C-alpha positions as CSV (number, residue, x, y, z in Angstrom):
1,X,-7.4,-3.6,-18.2
2,X,-7.5,-1.0,-15.4
3,X,-9.7,1.2,-17.5
4,X,-12.2,-1.6,-18.2
5,X,-12.2,-2.6,-14.5
6,X,-12.9,1.0,-13.5
7,X,-15.7,1.4,-16.1
8,X,-17.3,-1.8,-14.7
9,X,-17.0,-0.4,-11.2
10,X,-18.7,2.9,-12.2
11,X,-21.6,1.1,-13.7
12,X,-22.0,-1.7,-11.1
13,X,-21.4,-0.2,-7.7
14,X,-22.1,-3.6,-6.1
15,X,-19.0,-5.2,-7.7
16,X,-16.7,-6.8,-5.1
17,X,-14.3,-8.6,-7.5
18,X,-13.3,-8.4,-11.1
19,X,-11.2,-11.1,-12.7
20,X,-9.8,-11.3,-16.2
21,X,-8.0,-8.9,-18.6
22,X,-10.1,-8.8,-21.7
23,X,-13.8,-8.5,-22.5
24,X,-13.8,-12.2,-23.4
25,X,-12.5,-13.4,-20.1
26,X,-13.7,-10.8,-17.5
27,X,-16.0,-11.8,-14.8
28,X,-17.5,-9.6,-12.1
29,X,-18.9,-10.8,-8.8
30,X,-20.8,-9.1,-6.0
31,X,-20.0,-9.4,-2.3
32,X,-21.8,-12.7,-2.1
33,X,-19.9,-14.2,-5.0
34,X,-22.8,-14.0,-7.4
35,X,-21.9,-13.3,-11.0
36,X,-22.9,-10.0,-12.4
37,X,-24.1,-9.9,-16.0
38,X,-21.9,-7.2,-17.7
39,X,-23.6,-5.0,-20.3
40,X,-20.6,-4.4,-22.6
41,X,-22.4,-1.6,-24.5
42,X,-22.6,0.4,-21.3
43,X,-19.0,-0.4,-20.4
44,X,-17.7,0.6,-23.8
45,X,-19.6,3.9,-23.5
46,X,-18.0,4.5,-20.1
47,X,-14.5,3.9,-21.3
48,X,-13.7,7.4,-22.7
49,X,-15.0,8.9,-19.5
50,X,-12.8,6.7,-17.4
51,X,-9.8,7.3,-19.6
52,X,-10.3,11.0,-19.2
53,X,-10.6,10.7,-15.4
54,X,-7.4,8.7,-15.3
55,X,-5.6,11.3,-17.4
56,X,-7.0,14.0,-15.2
57,X,-5.7,12.2,-12.1
58,X,-2.2,12.0,-13.6
59,X,-2.3,15.7,-14.5
60,X,-3.5,16.6,-11.0
61,X,-0.6,14.7,-9.5
62,X,1.8,16.6,-11.7
63,X,0.2,19.9,-10.8
64,X,0.3,19.1,-7.0
65,X,4.0,18.2,-7.2
66,X,4.8,21.4,-9.0
67,X,2.7,23.4,-6.5
68,X,4.5,21.7,-3.6
69,X,7.8,22.4,-5.1
70,X,7.0,26.1,-5.6
71,X,5.8,26.4,-2.0
72,X,9.1,24.9,-0.8
73,X,11.0,27.4,-3.0
74,X,8.8,30.2,-1.7
75,X,9.7,29.2,1.9
76,X,13.4,29.8,1.0
77,X,14.6,26.3,0.2
78,X,17.1,26.1,-2.7
79,X,16.5,24.1,-5.8
80,X,19.1,21.5,-4.5
81,X,17.3,21.2,-1.2
82,X,13.9,20.7,-2.9
83,X,15.4,18.1,-5.2
84,X,16.9,16.3,-2.3
85,X,13.4,16.3,-0.6
86,X,11.2,15.4,-3.5
87,X,13.4,14.5,-6.4
88,X,12.3,17.4,-8.7
């Protein structure tokens, strides 16, 4: 669902609200409440791109956490102190 919503937002930058969970019941409206006609071919083409972006965001978060942990260790904190601070 989040992936479909993000794909719609990438294609239709004037979307203000998206309701529904599946292609059959999703509606999109602009800021004035007008329905936006969704081109599902475009949305489906955008899905792999959005999925890759979501996975990259997850990996970036993992990388940032590991980098932050290493920086704390480099400052002289112990593993136990780092774990107490960030749970890693």
